N, C-alpha and C positions, 0 to 999 in steps of 0.2 A: 671472581675472587682469586687473589694470588696467595699462594702458600709460601712460607719461608722454606728454605732448603731443609732445615732441621725438622719442620713439620712433616714434610714428605717422608723423611727417613723414619720418624716416629710412627707415622701412619702405616708404612710398609712393615715395620717391625711388629706392630700390634696385630697386623693381619697375617703375620708369618710369611710374608713375601720376600723378606730380606734376611740375610744372615746377621744383621745388626752388629756388624763388626767395623763400623765407621770409626776411624781413628781421629777423633775430634781434636786431639793435641797436635795433629799435623796440619790442621786447617791453617790458611794464611791469616795473619792479623787483620788485614784489610781485604774486603771482598774484591775479587778479581774484576768484576764488571764495573761497579760503581765506586770502588776505592774508598769504601766506608768501613769504619771500625766494626769488627764482629765480636759478639759475645755468645758463648755457649751456655745455655741455661742448665744449672745443676739443681737448684731449689726453686720450684715455681712460686710465683707470688701467691700468698694465701696458705702456704704450707709451713709447718713447724718441724718437719723431718729433715735434719741435716744430712746431706749426702754430697759426695764428690765424684768426679770422673776419675777412674783409674786407667791410665793409658796402657798399662801392662795387660790388663784384662779387657780393655776397650768396652768398659761398662760403667754405669753409674751405681755406686755402692754406698750404703749408709755409713755415716761417720760413727765409729764405735768408741764408747767411753765406758771403762770398767766392765767390758764384755757385753754391753747393751747398746742398741741403736740409740744415738743421741737425738733427743727431741728437745728443741729449744723451748724452755719454759717461759714463754712470753707470748705476746700477740703474734699472729702469723706474719710471715715475711712481707714487708710493705712493697716489694718489687720482685723481680726475677733475679735471683742471685746466681752468679756463674763465674766463668773465667774468660780471659782474652787469649785466644790461641796464639801460638808463636811468641809468647812472652815467658820470661822466667825471672823470678826474684831471688837473688843469691841468699838473702836472709832466711827464706823459707824453702828454697829449692822447689818452688811451686809456681804456677802461672799467676799473673796479676789478676786479682779478683775484681769483680764488677757487680753492680746492682743496677738493673734497668727498671726505671719507674714506668710500668706499663701493666696492662691486664695480664693475667696469668698465661704463661706459655709452658708447654710440656717440657720435661727434662729432655735435653738433646736438641731443642730448638736452637737454631743459629739466627740471631737477630742482628741486623745492621743498626748501629746506634750512633748517636752524637754524644760525645763525652761532655759533661757540663761541670764536673767538679771532681775533687779527690778528697777522700777521708783518710786520715792517718790514724792508725790504732797502735796502742802498745799492748801486745798480747804476751803477758808474762815476761816482759823485757825485750821482746822482739817487735821491732817496728814493721807494720804491714800497711800497705796502701790498698784502698778500694776505690775504683773508679765509679762515679755516679754518672748514669747516662739516661738518655731518653731515646725511644725508637727514632730512627731516621725517617721512616715512612709515616707520613701524616695520618694514614688510616689506622696506625697502631698507637698513635699518641693519645694519652688520656689527660695530659696537662698542656692544653693548647697554648701555643706561642712561647713555650719554654725552650730556649736555645743557649742559655748561659746560666752560670751560678747566680749572678745578680738577679736575673728574672725569676729564677726558682724561689730564692729566699724572699723576694719582694711579694710575689703573687701567692706563694704557698709556703709561708714561714714554718708551718707545722711539719712539712716534709723532712726538713733537716733533722728535727728532733726525733721523728719516727724512725728514720734510717739509723741515726746514731744509737738510739736505744736498742734497736734490733741487734746490732753488732755487739753492743755491750752485754746483752743477754745470751750470746752464743757460748760464753764461758761461764765458769762458776763466778759467784759474786766477787768482784774486785779483780778478777783475772784480766779482763779486757778494759782498757781505759782509752777514752777519746783524746787524741793529742791535738788534732786541729783539722780544719777544712781549708781547701784552696779552690781556686776557680778553674775554668776550662783550659786556660793556658798551662797551668801547672799539671792538669790531668794529661794534656797532650805531651808534655815533657816527660811525665812519668811513664806513659805508654811507650814512647820512643826509646827511653832509657832501658826499659825492660825487654825490648824486642831482642830475640836470639840472633 
């Protein structure tokens, strides 16, 4: 059994064998060996607890709203939400977000992925993009044969709705609006445009 790079770090951290000071923000956008897009998991699939990686503290911290940890009041996250290292969106001054449609992965896990689409959101007047991806490794894939936006929407039409509703519920009612969806070519263009 092969473990992803992030899984090893998480395991060492939970055992107290590492200082847990990995700077995930400094990881390359594409894996050095296989040249595949990487995503750092912030919110594991199945969780409702919003959190983000803080590069200054080199830690995963809860998103706070009105002094409280933000818990998304909806069904659990339908994938592993995270960010693409080595990217930056000028509109938010944050890395490009991603959601990986796969079984739950621990926060800090680094997953090699295949981008299959991009979701554009309007969050209180600020346009944000979220890359929709599947794991590159066949052993991590839960949606067999999905390698494009067309194949996802044809074979699993409910996936688009589940992902869209998850992001709409991350804000207060009416704060986050779905603007549109595009395919893997648009996702690839968005990733390259956001690279530092």
